[in-house]
N, C-alpha and C positions, 0 to 999 in steps of 0.2 A: 458794474454798472450794464445793464441790458439795453441797447438804443433800438434794439430790433421790437422789445416789446412795446416802448414807448410809440415808436412809429405806426405800430398796427392799433394802437389804442387813439391817437390823433388820425386816423383813419376812421376809426369808429367813430370820433368824437364830429368829422365833418359830415359823415352818411346821417348822422342823427341831426345837426343843426340845420344843414341844406335840406331836408326830406328826400334823400336820394333813393332810388330802389337801385341796387345793384343784381343781376348784371348789367341791365340795360345802361345805368348810370355806372360811371367808371369814376373810382377815388384812387390814385396810383403816386407812387414816390418818383420824381425825376429819376432817370437812368434806370429804371426797372421796366421790365415788359409792359406793354400796353395792353392788355384786351381791348377788343374791338367791341364797343358800346354802341347804341342805336340814341341814346338820350345825351344825357349831359356830362362833362368831364371835370374834375379838379385835380390838378397836378400840384405836387406839395413838394419842396426843396427848403433845406436847411439854407437860412441865412446865418446864423450862427448858434455856436454851442461853446458857453462860456462859465466858468466856476466862479461863484461868488465868493468863497472862502470855506474854510471848516467851521460848521456849526457848532459841533459838538464831538467829543473823543470817549466813548463808552467803552470801559475793559471786562473784558468777560472770562469765562472760566468753564472748564468743563467738569470739575471737581467741586465738592461743597464737603466742607468749608473751603474756599477758594486760598490756595497758597498763593504768595506773592510772587514767586517765581514762574508761574504756570499761565499768567494774565496775557490775554491779547487783547490789543486796542483795535476797535471797529470806529473810523474816521466816518461821519455824517457830515456829506459835501453838499452844497448848496450849488445848484446851476440856474441859469436863465438860458431857456432855448428861445428862439425865433425860428417861425415857420413861415415861408411865403406860401399862399395859396391863388394859385392860377386856374381861376372858375369861368368854364367856357361853354359855350353852346350852340348848336349847329341849327337849331330850331327858330327861325324866325319868322315863324305863322304869327298874325295877330292873336294876342292873346296869352301867348306862350312866356312862360318864365323866362326871363333873360338873363344875361349874366351879372347884371345891377341889381334885379330881384333877389337873386339867390344872396349876393354878398350882403344885402339888406338884410335878409330874413337872418343870416345867420348870424350879424352883428346885435341885431334885436334879441335872438334866442340865446346868446353868448351867456349870459348871466343866471337862465334859467337853473331851476332844481335840478332836472333832469341831466343838463350840461355840465354843472357843477359835480354832481354826484359821479358822472363818468369820469370826468379829468381824477377825481379825488381816488378813485378805486385804481388809477394808475399813478397814483403818486404825482400827481400834477397838479399846479394850481393856476388858474387863468389870470395873466397880469392885464391884458387889456390888445385892443388890435388897432392898427394904424388906418388912416382915411382908406377906403377903397378907391382905386384908380383904373380908370377904363383903359384896356389895351388890346383893341379890337386889332384883328389883322387878315390878310386876304390869303387863302388857301384854295386851290385849284378852282381858282374863277370868282369865288363867293366869299362873302364876307364871314368870320367868324368871330361872336360875341367874345369878348373875355374883360373881367375883372380881376386885377390883382389886389389881393388883401394881405397883409403883414402881421401874425398875430404872436403874441410873446408869452410864455409859461414859465412858472419856478416849476423847480424838479428837485429831487434830493438823492442822494446815492450812499450807500451803506459800502465802505469796503473795508476787507477782515484786513488787517497788518501784521500775517503772521511772522514776517521777518522782524517786526517791533516788539515780539514777544517776549516779555522778561518782568523784571521788578515793579513793584507799584508800592505805593505809601501804605501800611498798613495802618500806623498810626503816627498822630502828631501831639506833641508838647505843648501847652499853652500857659503863659502865663498872664493874667489882664490886670489893669489897673480901670476898674469902673467907677465913673464918679456919678455924683447927682447933680441936680441942676444948678446947684452953687458952685460945682466945680470941685466938691470935696470928694477924698475917695470913699468908696461905700466900707462897711466893716469887712474884714478877711472871710469872714462865712459865705461874704457874696462874692469873692474875687475866685478866681483860680489861679493855682500856685502850682506849675508845672505838672499839670493832670493831663491826661492822656485823653485824645479823642480820636476813635472812641474808647471807652473804660476797656481796661483790659481785663 
């Protein structure tokens, strides 16, 4: 899994939705160095990263035809990622977009075609955003307008389990008892009698 790539994609997504213009506007993850911007800032932080479960296991091999003893399992795991966006601006002049305006614009644009396409390219899916919460604070004697927004995403990863490499089921043998609507067995020609799937 590559969380660094996901983090970079979420930064690009925030820039798109908020209509920001780096480097004047800054989007940065918490605990990373913060460039000195002259406009608006969005600070991102993880709320949670939880696995929902294994969606599927695909067996792969580097040879053709595939020998049973050379197959490697690839586990597809589903994740739920929750990210907090701390949106703030120092521009308090009349008519200037404030933190509430930016959060409202982002929520309105979140389901747009360009937004979904950008997330999809990073294997992310948007679940939704919680209600934006005002969280203004005072720094150096002035008020900094801040709104906190929590966004949830779906994500999936593929893990190659080389330690699980081994045998797979090449063939299964099936005997059936298929009946008609009245519950009567169909003729033997319509049944499977210890037949291999796939056929030998």
